[in-house]
Backbone atoms as SQL, in Angstrom:
CREATE TABLE atoms (id INTEGER PRIMARY KEY, chain TEXT, resi INTEGER, resn TEXT, atom TEXT, x REAL, y REAL, z REAL);
INSERT INTO atoms VALUES
  (1, 'A', 1, 'UNK', 'N', -29.549, 13.207, 43.827),
  (2, 'A', 1, 'UNK', 'CA', -29.220, 12.469, 42.623),
  (3, 'A', 1, 'UNK', 'C', -27.701, 12.359, 42.519),
  (4, 'A', 2, 'UNK', 'N', -27.191, 11.154, 42.472),
  (5, 'A', 2, 'UNK', 'CA', -25.745, 10.967, 42.365),
  (6, 'A', 2, 'UNK', 'C', -25.364, 10.795, 40.901),
  (7, 'A', 3, 'UNK', 'N', -24.251, 11.340, 40.560),
  (8, 'A', 3, 'UNK', 'CA', -23.763, 11.251, 39.175),
  (9, 'A', 3, 'UNK', 'C', -22.772, 10.106, 39.087),
  (10, 'A', 4, 'UNK', 'N', -22.932, 9.284, 38.096),
  (11, 'A', 4, 'UNK', 'CA', -22.018, 8.169, 37.863),
  (12, 'A', 4, 'UNK', 'C', -20.871, 8.685, 37.019),
  (13, 'A', 5, 'UNK', 'N', -19.679, 8.410, 37.467),
  (14, 'A', 5, 'UNK', 'CA', -18.491, 8.850, 36.734),
  (15, 'A', 5, 'UNK', 'C', -18.252, 7.923, 35.549),
  (16, 'A', 6, 'UNK', 'N', -18.068, 8.501, 34.392),
  (17, 'A', 6, 'UNK', 'CA', -17.816, 7.707, 33.188),
  (18, 'A', 6, 'UNK', 'C', -16.360, 7.321, 33.131),
  (19, 'A', 7, 'UNK', 'N', -16.103, 6.112, 32.656),
  (20, 'A', 7, 'UNK', 'CA', -14.749, 5.600, 32.550),
  (21, 'A', 7, 'UNK', 'C', -14.510, 5.204, 31.099),
  (22, 'A', 8, 'UNK', 'N', -13.392, 5.644, 30.559),
  (23, 'A', 8, 'UNK', 'CA', -13.029, 5.263, 29.194),
  (24, 'A', 8, 'UNK', 'C', -12.314, 3.925, 29.231),
  (25, 'A', 9, 'UNK', 'N', -12.777, 2.980, 28.445),
  (26, 'A', 9, 'UNK', 'CA', -12.158, 1.661, 28.366),
  (27, 'A', 9, 'UNK', 'C', -11.313, 1.648, 27.098),
  (28, 'A', 10, 'UNK', 'N', -10.035, 1.325, 27.266),
  (29, 'A', 10, 'UNK', 'CA', -9.135, 1.315, 26.111),
  (30, 'A', 10, 'UNK', 'C', -8.076, 0.239, 26.301),
  (31, 'A', 11, 'UNK', 'N', -7.418, -0.084, 25.231),
  (32, 'A', 11, 'UNK', 'CA', -6.389, -1.116, 25.302),
  (33, 'A', 11, 'UNK', 'C', -5.164, -0.565, 26.028),
  (34, 'A', 12, 'UNK', 'N', -4.322, -1.453, 26.540),
  (35, 'A', 12, 'UNK', 'CA', -3.101, -0.989, 27.215),
  (36, 'A', 12, 'UNK', 'C', -2.189, -0.188, 26.289),
  (37, 'A', 13, 'UNK', 'N', -2.138, -0.547, 25.006),
  (38, 'A', 13, 'UNK', 'CA', -1.289, 0.191, 24.078),
  (39, 'A', 13, 'UNK', 'C', -1.794, 1.616, 23.902),
  (40, 'A', 14, 'UNK', 'N', -3.104, 1.786, 23.822),
  (41, 'A', 14, 'UNK', 'CA', -3.662, 3.124, 23.674),
  (42, 'A', 14, 'UNK', 'C', -3.385, 3.948, 24.917),
  (43, 'A', 15, 'UNK', 'N', -3.570, 3.332, 26.072),
  (44, 'A', 15, 'UNK', 'CA', -3.312, 4.031, 27.324),
  (45, 'A', 15, 'UNK', 'C', -1.847, 4.463, 27.391),
  (46, 'A', 16, 'UNK', 'N', -0.936, 3.578, 26.985),
  (47, 'A', 16, 'UNK', 'CA', 0.486, 3.895, 26.985),
  (48, 'A', 16, 'UNK', 'C', 0.786, 5.045, 26.028),
  (49, 'A', 17, 'UNK', 'N', 0.176, 5.020, 24.845),
  (50, 'A', 17, 'UNK', 'CA', 0.399, 6.089, 23.870),
  (51, 'A', 17, 'UNK', 'C', -0.110, 7.423, 24.403),
  (52, 'A', 18, 'UNK', 'N', -1.274, 7.403, 25.061),
  (53, 'A', 18, 'UNK', 'CA', -1.801, 8.647, 25.637),
  (54, 'A', 18, 'UNK', 'C', -0.905, 9.168, 26.756),
  (55, 'A', 19, 'UNK', 'N', -0.394, 8.276, 27.582),
  (56, 'A', 19, 'UNK', 'CA', 0.460, 8.732, 28.675),
  (57, 'A', 19, 'UNK', 'C', 1.765, 9.299, 28.146),
  (58, 'A', 20, 'UNK', 'N', 2.316, 8.728, 27.093),
  (59, 'A', 20, 'UNK', 'CA', 3.543, 9.263, 26.494),
  (60, 'A', 20, 'UNK', 'C', 3.294, 10.644, 25.913),
  (61, 'A', 21, 'UNK', 'N', 2.119, 10.815, 25.324),
  (62, 'A', 21, 'UNK', 'CA', 1.804, 12.102, 24.719),
  (63, 'A', 21, 'UNK', 'C', 1.702, 13.181, 25.806),
  (64, 'A', 22, 'UNK', 'N', 1.132, 12.814, 26.933),
  (65, 'A', 22, 'UNK', 'CA', 0.984, 13.783, 28.009),
  (66, 'A', 22, 'UNK', 'C', 2.321, 14.127, 28.636),
  (67, 'A', 23, 'UNK', 'N', 3.194, 13.140, 28.772),
  (68, 'A', 23, 'UNK', 'CA', 4.467, 13.397, 29.443),
  (69, 'A', 23, 'UNK', 'C', 5.520, 13.955, 28.489),
  (70, 'A', 24, 'UNK', 'N', 5.239, 13.946, 27.203),
  (71, 'A', 24, 'UNK', 'CA', 6.166, 14.437, 26.181),
  (72, 'A', 24, 'UNK', 'C', 7.503, 13.706, 26.243),
  (73, 'A', 25, 'UNK', 'N', 7.471, 12.488, 26.721),
  (74, 'A', 25, 'UNK', 'CA', 8.701, 11.698, 26.795),
  (75, 'A', 25, 'UNK', 'C', 8.894, 10.959, 25.474),
  (76, 'A', 26, 'UNK', 'N', 10.113, 10.947, 25.037),
  (77, 'A', 26, 'UNK', 'CA', 10.413, 10.207, 23.815),
  (78, 'A', 26, 'UNK', 'C', 10.613, 8.744, 24.168),
  (79, 'A', 27, 'UNK', 'N', 10.058, 7.899, 23.334),
  (80, 'A', 27, 'UNK', 'CA', 10.233, 6.476, 23.587),
  (81, 'A', 27, 'UNK', 'C', 11.570, 6.046, 22.993),
  (82, 'A', 28, 'UNK', 'N', 12.175, 5.109, 23.633),
  (83, 'A', 28, 'UNK', 'CA', 13.456, 4.605, 23.139),
  (84, 'A', 28, 'UNK', 'C', 13.228, 3.613, 22.014),
  (85, 'A', 29, 'UNK', 'N', 13.981, 3.779, 20.969),
  (86, 'A', 29, 'UNK', 'CA', 13.930, 2.844, 19.863),
  (87, 'A', 29, 'UNK', 'C', 14.879, 1.708, 20.211),
  (88, 'A', 30, 'UNK', 'N', 14.396, 0.477, 20.167),
  (89, 'A', 30, 'UNK', 'CA', 15.294, -0.617, 20.522),
  (90, 'A', 30, 'UNK', 'C', 16.423, -0.734, 19.494),
  (91, 'A', 31, 'UNK', 'N', 17.615, -0.923, 19.982),
  (92, 'A', 31, 'UNK', 'CA', 18.771, -1.071, 19.101),
  (93, 'A', 31, 'UNK', 'C', 18.916, -2.529, 18.698),
  (94, 'A', 32, 'UNK', 'N', 19.156, -2.733, 17.426),
  (95, 'A', 32, 'UNK', 'CA', 19.341, -4.090, 16.910),
  (96, 'A', 32, 'UNK', 'C', 20.804, -4.497, 17.037),
  (97, 'A', 33, 'UNK', 'N', 20.993, -5.782, 17.076),
  (98, 'A', 33, 'UNK', 'CA', 22.348, -6.309, 17.020),
  (99, 'A', 33, 'UNK', 'C', 22.931, -5.978, 15.645),
  (100, 'A', 34, 'UNK', 'N', 24.237, -5.827, 15.520),
  (101, 'A', 34, 'UNK', 'CA', 24.823, -5.448, 14.217),
  (102, 'A', 34, 'UNK', 'C', 24.421, -6.381, 13.072),
  (103, 'A', 35, 'UNK', 'N', 24.343, -7.680, 13.339),
  (104, 'A', 35, 'UNK', 'CA', 23.965, -8.623, 12.279),
  (105, 'A', 35, 'UNK', 'C', 22.514, -8.375, 11.863),
  (106, 'A', 36, 'UNK', 'N', 21.635, -8.170, 12.839),
  (107, 'A', 36, 'UNK', 'CA', 20.224, -7.924, 12.533),
  (108, 'A', 36, 'UNK', 'C', 20.036, -6.576, 11.836),
  (109, 'A', 37, 'UNK', 'N', 20.814, -5.579, 12.242),
  (110, 'A', 37, 'UNK', 'CA', 20.708, -4.259, 11.611),
  (111, 'A', 37, 'UNK', 'C', 21.124, -4.327, 10.147),
  (112, 'A', 38, 'UNK', 'N', 22.169, -5.070, 9.866),
  (113, 'A', 38, 'UNK', 'CA', 22.611, -5.226, 8.473),
  (114, 'A', 38, 'UNK', 'C', 21.560, -5.956, 7.646),
  (115, 'A', 39, 'UNK', 'N', 20.990, -7.013, 8.208),
  (116, 'A', 39, 'UNK', 'CA', 19.943, -7.766, 7.510),
  (117, 'A', 39, 'UNK', 'C', 18.723, -6.868, 7.246),
  (118, 'A', 40, 'UNK', 'N', 18.348, -6.060, 8.231),
  (119, 'A', 40, 'UNK', 'CA', 17.210, -5.157, 8.066),
  (120, 'A', 40, 'UNK', 'C', 17.492, -4.128, 6.973),
  (121, 'A', 41, 'UNK', 'N', 18.708, -3.616, 6.920),
  (122, 'A', 41, 'UNK', 'CA', 19.067, -2.635, 5.891),
  (123, 'A', 41, 'UNK', 'C', 19.013, -3.263, 4.498),
  (124, 'A', 42, 'UNK', 'N', 19.505, -4.491, 4.379),
  (125, 'A', 42, 'UNK', 'CA', 19.470, -5.188, 3.089),
  (126, 'A', 42, 'UNK', 'C', 18.022, -5.435, 2.675),
  (127, 'A', 43, 'UNK', 'N', 17.186, -5.910, 3.612),
  (128, 'A', 43, 'UNK', 'CA', 15.774, -6.142, 3.306),
  (129, 'A', 43, 'UNK', 'C', 15.088, -4.863, 2.853),
  (130, 'A', 44, 'UNK', 'N', 15.389, -3.782, 3.535),
  (131, 'A', 44, 'UNK', 'CA', 14.785, -2.494, 3.188),
  (132, 'A', 44, 'UNK', 'C', 15.157, -2.085, 1.768),
  (133, 'A', 45, 'UNK', 'N', 16.428, -2.206, 1.420),
  (134, 'A', 45, 'UNK', 'CA', 16.866, -1.804, 0.077),
  (135, 'A', 45, 'UNK', 'C', 16.235, -2.682, -0.998),
  (136, 'A', 46, 'UNK', 'N', 16.214, -3.989, -0.773),
  (137, 'A', 46, 'UNK', 'CA', 15.660, -4.904, -1.776),
  (138, 'A', 46, 'UNK', 'C', 14.162, -4.661, -1.951),
  (139, 'A', 47, 'UNK', 'N', 13.438, -4.518, -0.834),
  (140, 'A', 47, 'UNK', 'CA', 11.998, -4.314, -0.935),
  (141, 'A', 47, 'UNK', 'C', 11.662, -2.948, -1.529),
  (142, 'A', 48, 'UNK', 'N', 12.466, -1.948, -1.243),
  (143, 'A', 48, 'UNK', 'CA', 12.242, -0.633, -1.844),
  (144, 'A', 48, 'UNK', 'C', 12.433, -0.695, -3.354),
  (145, 'A', 49, 'UNK', 'N', 13.488, -1.394, -3.782),
  (146, 'A', 49, 'UNK', 'CA', 13.744, -1.525, -5.221),
  (147, 'A', 49, 'UNK', 'C', 12.591, -2.269, -5.897),
  (148, 'A', 50, 'UNK', 'N', 12.121, -3.333, -5.266),
  (149, 'A', 50, 'UNK', 'CA', 11.008, -4.088, -5.852),
  (150, 'A', 50, 'UNK', 'C', 9.713, -3.286, -5.806),
  (151, 'A', 51, 'UNK', 'N', 9.525, -2.488, -4.785),
  (152, 'A', 51, 'UNK', 'CA', 8.329, -1.654, -4.681),
  (153, 'A', 51, 'UNK', 'C', 8.280, -0.591, -5.761),
  (154, 'A', 52, 'UNK', 'N', 9.438, -0.061, -6.113),
  (155, 'A', 52, 'UNK', 'CA', 9.499, 0.956, -7.170),
  (156, 'A', 52, 'UNK', 'C', 9.026, 0.357, -8.493),
  (157, 'A', 53, 'UNK', 'N', 9.402, -0.885, -8.766),
  (158, 'A', 53, 'UNK', 'CA', 8.950, -1.538, -9.992),
  (159, 'A', 53, 'UNK', 'C', 7.427, -1.659, -10.000),
  (160, 'A', 54, 'UNK', 'N', 6.840, -2.032, -8.877),
  (161, 'A', 54, 'UNK', 'CA', 5.373, -2.125, -8.808),
  (162, 'A', 54, 'UNK', 'C', 4.721, -0.766, -9.031),
  (163, 'A', 55, 'UNK', 'N', 5.279, 0.284, -8.434),
  (164, 'A', 55, 'UNK', 'CA', 4.732, 1.628, -8.645),
  (165, 'A', 55, 'UNK', 'C', 4.827, 2.057, -10.103),
  (166, 'A', 56, 'UNK', 'N', 5.939, 1.749, -10.738),
  (167, 'A', 56, 'UNK', 'CA', 6.104, 2.094, -12.148),
  (168, 'A', 56, 'UNK', 'C', 5.042, 1.389, -12.991),
  (169, 'A', 57, 'UNK', 'N', 4.775, 0.121, -12.685),
  (170, 'A', 57, 'UNK', 'CA', 3.757, -0.614, -13.442),
  (171, 'A', 57, 'UNK', 'C', 2.362, -0.033, -13.221),
  (172, 'A', 58, 'UNK', 'N', 2.049, 0.389, -11.991),
  (173, 'A', 58, 'UNK', 'CA', 0.746, 0.998, -11.725),
  (174, 'A', 58, 'UNK', 'C', 0.618, 2.321, -12.472),
  (175, 'A', 59, 'UNK', 'N', 1.672, 3.151, -12.431),
  (176, 'A', 59, 'UNK', 'CA', 1.625, 4.417, -13.165),
  (177, 'A', 59, 'UNK', 'C', 1.536, 4.178, -14.669),
  (178, 'A', 60, 'UNK', 'N', 2.217, 3.155, -15.161),
  (179, 'A', 60, 'UNK', 'CA', 2.124, 2.843, -16.588),
  (180, 'A', 60, 'UNK', 'C', 0.699, 2.457, -16.958),
  (181, 'A', 61, 'UNK', 'N', 0.045, 1.724, -16.076),
  (182, 'A', 61, 'UNK', 'CA', -1.348, 1.357, -16.335),
  (183, 'A', 61, 'UNK', 'C', -2.246, 2.590, -16.315),
  (184, 'A', 62, 'UNK', 'N', -2.138, 3.384, -15.275),
  (185, 'A', 62, 'UNK', 'CA', -3.058, 4.524, -15.120),
  (186, 'A', 62, 'UNK', 'C', -2.817, 5.636, -16.129),
  (187, 'A', 63, 'UNK', 'N', -1.553, 5.874, -16.468),
  (188, 'A', 63, 'UNK', 'CA', -1.271, 6.919, -17.451),
  (189, 'A', 63, 'UNK', 'C', -1.218, 6.354, -18.869),
  (190, 'A', 64, 'UNK', 'N', -1.104, 5.046, -18.984),
  (191, 'A', 64, 'UNK', 'CA', -1.074, 4.422, -20.304),
  (192, 'A', 64, 'UNK', 'C', -2.443, 4.333, -20.946),
  (193, 'A', 65, 'UNK', 'N', -3.486, 4.217, -20.117),
  (194, 'A', 65, 'UNK', 'CA', -4.829, 4.133, -20.691),
  (195, 'A', 65, 'UNK', 'C', -5.205, 5.393, -21.472),
  (196, 'A', 66, 'UNK', 'N', -5.034, 6.593, -20.922),
  (197, 'A', 66, 'UNK', 'CA', -5.347, 7.779, -21.732),
  (198, 'A', 66, 'UNK', 'C', -4.485, 7.869, -22.994),
  (199, 'A', 67, 'UNK', 'N', -3.230, 7.458, -22.877),
  (200, 'A', 67, 'UNK', 'CA', -2.358, 7.457, -24.053),
  (201, 'A', 67, 'UNK', 'C', -2.872, 6.470, -25.098),
  (202, 'A', 68, 'UNK', 'N', -3.324, 5.308, -24.636),
  (203, 'A', 68, 'UNK', 'CA', -3.898, 4.323, -25.551),
  (204, 'A', 68, 'UNK', 'C', -5.133, 4.884, -26.252),
  (205, 'A', 69, 'UNK', 'N', -5.975, 5.595, -25.512),
  (206, 'A', 69, 'UNK', 'CA', -7.170, 6.170, -26.109),
  (207, 'A', 69, 'UNK', 'C', -6.821, 7.281, -27.101),
  (208, 'A', 70, 'UNK', 'N', -5.736, 7.991, -26.842),
  (209, 'A', 70, 'UNK', 'CA', -5.288, 9.033, -27.766),
  (210, 'A', 70, 'UNK', 'C', -4.770, 8.402, -29.061),
  (211, 'A', 71, 'UNK', 'N', -4.050, 7.290, -28.922),
  (212, 'A', 71, 'UNK', 'CA', -3.469, 6.642, -30.100),
  (213, 'A', 71, 'UNK', 'C', -4.488, 5.809, -30.869),
  (214, 'A', 72, 'UNK', 'N', -5.515, 5.311, -30.172),
  (215, 'A', 72, 'UNK', 'CA', -6.534, 4.479, -30.823),
  (216, 'A', 72, 'UNK', 'C', -7.915, 5.057, -30.548),
  (217, 'A', 73, 'UNK', 'N', -8.291, 6.138, -31.232),
  (218, 'A', 73, 'UNK', 'CA', -9.590, 6.764, -30.965),
  (219, 'A', 73, 'UNK', 'C', -10.769, 5.874, -31.354),
  (220, 'A', 74, 'UNK', 'N', -10.521, 4.820, -32.094),
  (221, 'A', 74, 'UNK', 'CA', -11.593, 3.911, -32.490),
  (222, 'A', 74, 'UNK', 'C', -12.176, 3.133, -31.321),
  (223, 'A', 75, 'UNK', 'N', -11.495, 3.115, -30.188),
  (224, 'A', 75, 'UNK', 'CA', -12.019, 2.400, -29.021),
  (225, 'A', 75, 'UNK', 'C', -13.306, 3.036, -28.500),
  (226, 'A', 76, 'UNK', 'N', -13.499, 4.319, -28.798),
  (227, 'A', 76, 'UNK', 'CA', -14.734, 4.988, -28.377),
  (228, 'A', 76, 'UNK', 'C', -15.941, 4.494, -29.170),
  (229, 'A', 77, 'UNK', 'N', -15.712, 4.073, -30.392),
  (230, 'A', 77, 'UNK', 'CA', -16.839, 3.628, -31.217),
  (231, 'A', 77, 'UNK', 'C', -17.196, 2.166, -30.946),
  (232, 'A', 78, 'UNK', 'N', -16.277, 1.392, -30.394),
  (233, 'A', 78, 'UNK', 'CA', -16.589, 0.003, -30.050),
  (234, 'A', 78, 'UNK', 'C', -17.447, -0.025, -28.800),
  (235, 'A', 79, 'UNK', 'N', -18.483, -0.861, -28.835),
  (236, 'A', 79, 'UNK', 'CA', -19.394, -0.920, -27.693),
  (237, 'A', 79, 'UNK', 'C', -19.554, -2.368, -27.233),
  (238, 'A', 80, 'UNK', 'N', -19.656, -2.513, -25.915),
  (239, 'A', 80, 'UNK', 'CA', -19.904, -3.811, -25.308),
  (240, 'A', 80, 'UNK', 'C', -21.073, -3.610, -24.354),
  (241, 'A', 81, 'UNK', 'N', -22.183, -4.323, -24.581),
  (242, 'A', 81, 'UNK', 'CA', -23.422, -4.131, -23.810),
  (243, 'A', 81, 'UNK', 'C', -23.914, -2.687, -23.889),
  (244, 'A', 82, 'UNK', 'N', -23.672, -2.031, -25.017),
  (245, 'A', 82, 'UNK', 'CA', -24.140, -0.666, -25.220),
  (246, 'A', 82, 'UNK', 'C', -23.265, 0.395, -24.572),
  (247, 'A', 83, 'UNK', 'N', -22.162, -0.006, -23.956),
  (248, 'A', 83, 'UNK', 'CA', -21.264, 0.933, -23.273),
  (249, 'A', 83, 'UNK', 'C', -19.971, 1.019, -24.082),
  (250, 'A', 84, 'UNK', 'N', -19.462, 2.238, -24.314),
  (251, 'A', 84, 'UNK', 'CA', -18.193, 2.353, -25.055),
  (252, 'A', 84, 'UNK', 'C', -17.078, 1.565, -24.360),
  (253, 'A', 85, 'UNK', 'N', -16.289, 0.875, -25.147),
  (254, 'A', 85, 'UNK', 'CA', -15.208, 0.035, -24.616),
  (255, 'A', 85, 'UNK', 'C', -14.206, 0.860, -23.819),
  (256, 'A', 86, 'UNK', 'N', -13.979, 2.089, -24.235),
  (257, 'A', 86, 'UNK', 'CA', -13.026, 2.938, -23.505),
  (258, 'A', 86, 'UNK', 'C', -13.518, 3.209, -22.079),
  (259, 'A', 87, 'UNK', 'N', -14.800, 3.392, -21.897),
  (260, 'A', 87, 'UNK', 'CA', -15.348, 3.617, -20.554),
  (261, 'A', 87, 'UNK', 'C', -15.176, 2.373, -19.686),
  (262, 'A', 88, 'UNK', 'N', -15.447, 1.232, -20.278),
  (263, 'A', 88, 'UNK', 'CA', -15.280, -0.020, -19.532),
  (264, 'A', 88, 'UNK', 'C', -13.821, -0.228, -19.128),
  (265, 'A', 89, 'UNK', 'N', -12.920, 0.126, -20.035),
  (266, 'A', 89, 'UNK', 'CA', -11.494, -0.035, -19.724),
  (267, 'A', 89, 'UNK', 'C', -11.075, 0.889, -18.583),
  (268, 'A', 90, 'UNK', 'N', -11.626, 2.087, -18.525),
  (269, 'A', 90, 'UNK', 'CA', -11.286, 3.026, -17.461),
  (270, 'A', 90, 'UNK', 'C', -11.951, 2.618, -16.143),
  (271, 'A', 91, 'UNK', 'N', -13.198, 2.164, -16.219),
  (272, 'A', 91, 'UNK', 'CA', -13.963, 1.889, -15.006),
  (273, 'A', 91, 'UNK', 'C', -13.658, 0.524, -14.396),
  (274, 'A', 92, 'UNK', 'N', -13.316, -0.452, -15.207),
  (275, 'A', 92, 'UNK', 'CA', -13.192, -1.818, -14.691),
  (276, 'A', 92, 'UNK', 'C', -11.761, -2.346, -14.729),
  (277, 'A', 93, 'UNK', 'N', -11.044, -2.116, -15.777),
  (278, 'A', 93, 'UNK', 'CA', -9.720, -2.723, -15.962),
  (279, 'A', 93, 'UNK', 'C', -8.698, -2.411, -14.871),
  (280, 'A', 94, 'UNK', 'N', -8.560, -1.169, -14.412),
  (281, 'A', 94, 'UNK', 'CA', -7.474, -0.883, -13.460),
  (282, 'A', 94, 'UNK', 'C', -7.571, -1.637, -12.135),
  (283, 'A', 95, 'UNK', 'N', -8.771, -1.881, -11.624),
  (284, 'A', 95, 'UNK', 'CA', -8.899, -2.443, -10.286),
  (285, 'A', 95, 'UNK', 'C', -8.407, -3.884, -10.172),
  (286, 'A', 96, 'UNK', 'N', -8.811, -4.791, -11.050),
  (287, 'A', 96, 'UNK', 'CA', -8.236, -6.143, -10.942),
  (288, 'A', 96, 'UNK', 'C', -6.734, -6.156, -11.233),
  (289, 'A', 97, 'UNK', 'N', -6.303, -5.307, -12.150),
  (290, 'A', 97, 'UNK', 'CA', -4.867, -5.265, -12.455),
  (291, 'A', 97, 'UNK', 'C', -4.088, -4.761, -11.235),
  (292, 'A', 98, 'UNK', 'N', -4.591, -3.725, -10.554),
  (293, 'A', 98, 'UNK', 'CA', -3.906, -3.228, -9.355),
  (294, 'A', 98, 'UNK', 'C', -3.940, -4.261, -8.229),
  (295, 'A', 99, 'UNK', 'N', -5.042, -4.998, -8.110),
  (296, 'A', 99, 'UNK', 'CA', -5.111, -6.050, -7.093),
  (297, 'A', 99, 'UNK', 'C', -4.092, -7.147, -7.389),
  (298, 'A', 100, 'UNK', 'N', -3.963, -7.518, -8.644),
  (299, 'A', 100, 'UNK', 'CA', -2.960, -8.521, -9.020),
  (300, 'A', 100, 'UNK', 'C', -1.545, -8.008, -8.793),
  (301, 'A', 101, 'UNK', 'N', -1.307, -6.739, -9.112),
  (302, 'A', 101, 'UNK', 'CA', 0.010, -6.152, -8.853),
  (303, 'A', 101, 'UNK', 'C', 0.317, -6.127, -7.354),
  (304, 'A', 102, 'UNK', 'N', -0.668, -5.793, -6.541),
  (305, 'A', 102, 'UNK', 'CA', -0.463, -5.771, -5.095),
  (306, 'A', 102, 'UNK', 'C', -0.157, -7.169, -4.569),
  (307, 'A', 103, 'UNK', 'N', -0.879, -8.147, -5.055),
  (308, 'A', 103, 'UNK', 'CA', -0.621, -9.536, -4.627),
  (309, 'A', 103, 'UNK', 'C', 0.767, -9.985, -5.065),
  (310, 'A', 104, 'UNK', 'N', 1.131, -9.643, -6.286),
  (311, 'A', 104, 'UNK', 'CA', 2.455, -9.996, -6.802),
  (312, 'A', 104, 'UNK', 'C', 3.544, -9.350, -5.963),
  (313, 'A', 105, 'UNK', 'N', 3.372, -8.069, -5.625),
  (314, 'A', 105, 'UNK', 'CA', 4.357, -7.355, -4.813),
  (315, 'A', 105, 'UNK', 'C', 4.445, -7.960, -3.415),
  (316, 'A', 106, 'UNK', 'N', 3.316, -8.313, -2.832),
  (317, 'A', 106, 'UNK', 'CA', 3.314, -8.924, -1.504),
  (318, 'A', 106, 'UNK', 'C', 4.067, -10.250, -1.518),
  (319, 'A', 107, 'UNK', 'N', 3.823, -11.059, -2.515),
  (320, 'A', 107, 'UNK', 'CA', 4.527, -12.348, -2.622),
  (321, 'A', 107, 'UNK', 'C', 6.035, -12.133, -2.770),
  (322, 'A', 108, 'UNK', 'N', 6.412, -11.146, -3.565),
  (323, 'A', 108, 'UNK', 'CA', 7.843, -10.872, -3.753),
  (324, 'A', 108, 'UNK', 'C', 8.470, -10.399, -2.440),
  (325, 'A', 109, 'UNK', 'N', 7.757, -9.538, -1.703),
  (326, 'A', 109, 'UNK', 'CA', 8.293, -9.042, -0.425),
  (327, 'A', 109, 'UNK', 'C', 8.406, -10.182, 0.582),
  (328, 'A', 110, 'UNK', 'N', 7.428, -11.059, 0.625),
  (329, 'A', 110, 'UNK', 'CA', 7.489, -12.201, 1.538),
  (330, 'A', 110, 'UNK', 'C', 8.627, -13.135, 1.182),
  (331, 'A', 111, 'UNK', 'N', 8.861, -13.329, -0.107),
  (332, 'A', 111, 'UNK', 'CA', 9.959, -14.197, -0.535),
  (333, 'A', 111, 'UNK', 'C', 11.311, -13.647, -0.079),
  (334, 'A', 112, 'UNK', 'N', 11.461, -12.323, -0.164),
  (335, 'A', 112, 'UNK', 'CA', 12.706, -11.691, 0.267),
  (336, 'A', 112, 'UNK', 'C', 12.893, -11.886, 1.783),
  (337, 'A', 113, 'UNK', 'N', 11.816, -11.714, 2.550),
  (338, 'A', 113, 'UNK', 'CA', 11.928, -11.856, 3.996),
  (339, 'A', 113, 'UNK', 'C', 12.193, -13.286, 4.414),
  (340, 'A', 114, 'UNK', 'N', 11.649, -14.252, 3.658),
  (341, 'A', 114, 'UNK', 'CA', 11.818, -15.656, 4.019),
  (342, 'A', 114, 'UNK', 'C', 13.152, -16.228, 3.584),
  (343, 'A', 115, 'UNK', 'N', 13.828, -15.566, 2.657),
  (344, 'A', 115, 'UNK', 'CA', 15.110, -16.096, 2.186),
  (345, 'A', 115, 'UNK', 'C', 16.165, -15.937, 3.290),
  (346, 'A', 116, 'UNK', 'N', 17.097, -16.882, 3.350),
  (347, 'A', 116, 'UNK', 'CA', 18.119, -16.825, 4.423),
  (348, 'A', 116, 'UNK', 'C', 19.120, -15.729, 4.246);
């Protein structure tokens, strides 16, 4: 009985990553031209600043809801389809708002990259 040798099929990038890991060789980071490096640094700073605003808005939403419920306890007595409005606000409201925030942030980041 002959045994068939199994062969792992993988992409060239995976094979390259595995070979680097085995050889413990550090890969060289390509150096940018000074003009490109400056542009990349500016893009990084602008996108980081804009990203912080998006994070602040998400935290305001997630931590603002419990604060809203603390300030307006009457939301527990309001019901929609037999479910307390506060539960619906916690279970449903954050997800579309976060999706809209993510889309807004993506558009802003793309605009920064596309600007000359």
